[in-house]
N, C-alpha and C positions, 0 to 999 in steps of 0.2 A: 504494500500500500504506500502511496506517495505521501510525503509529509506536506501538510497544508501550507506551511510557510514557504516551502519550495515552489509549490504551485502558484501561490500568490505572487511571489517574486518573479517567476517566469511570465505571468500575465502582465505584471506592471512593466517589466522590461519590454515585452512585445508592444504594449500600448505606447510606451515612450518612443520606441523606434518607429512605429507607425505614425505617431504624431510628428516626429522630427522629419520623416520623409514627406509628409503632406505639407508641412510648413516651409520646407526648404525653398521651393520656388518663390514663395512670397517674400522670404527673407532676402533671397539673392536676386530679386526682380530687377533692381537697379543695375546690377552688374550684368545680368543676362541680357537686358535690352540693349546694352552698349557693345556687347561682344560681337565681333564680325562673323564668327562661325554660327552663332545662334541666329543672327539676322539673315544669313544666307539660307540656313535651314528653314526659317520662317517663310522665306519666299519660295523655296523649292518643294518642301514636303507636302503642303496641301494639294498641289497639282499632282504630284507623284502618287499620293495615296488615293486620290479620286480616280486617277487613271488605272491603278491596279484594281480598285474595287469595281470599276466599270468593266474592265477586261475580264475579270473573274466572273462577274454576273452574266455578261453577254456570252462568253464561251460556255458557261454552265447551262444556260438556257438553250443555246443553240445545239448542244450535244444531245439534249433530251428531246429535241424536236425532229421528227422524221423528215420534215419538209425543208430543213436547212436553216441557216441563220438569218434569213431575209427580214423577218419582223424586227429583230434586234438591230441589224445593220441599218435598216431604214429609219428606225427611231433615233439611233445615235446620229445618223447623218442629218436628220431634221434638227436635232438639238444643236449640232455644230453650226449648221447654216443659220438657224434662228439666233444663236448667240453671236455669231460673226456679224450678222446684219443688224440685229436689234440691240445688242449689248444689255439685255435684261435677262439675268439668269433664271429668275422664277418663271417667266413666260416661256423661255426655251425648254426648261425641264417639264413644265406642264404640257407643252405641245408634243414633246417627244414621248412622254408617258401616255398621253391621250392617243397618239397614233399607235403606240405599241399595244395598248389595251384593245383598240378597235381591230387591229390586225390579228391579234391572238384570239379574241372572242368570236369574231365573225369569219375566221378562217379565209380571209380574202386572198391569201397567197398560196392556197393549195393548188397543186398541179394536176 
């Protein structure tokens, strides 16, 4: 049987480490905002993460569709064109999502 003092001390240590890890970005915020590596990551990572998520989703959905990747590719193309022309992310995403839902639900691309 474990000693209750040992269990409490382990829980307190875990709580302190968790709190310190959560507080660190706030404590170091002034240094982090000025650091060039953090600034370049802040510019690059959001686009890279969104690209990876989009690629994973499109490929996963296209693999499961016997008719090919056309609904996904058309929806992504619409989002790209709408964003390029209109520069409004919300409308671009809504248009692409709407097209994708219509193509998937009404099977407009079946051969």
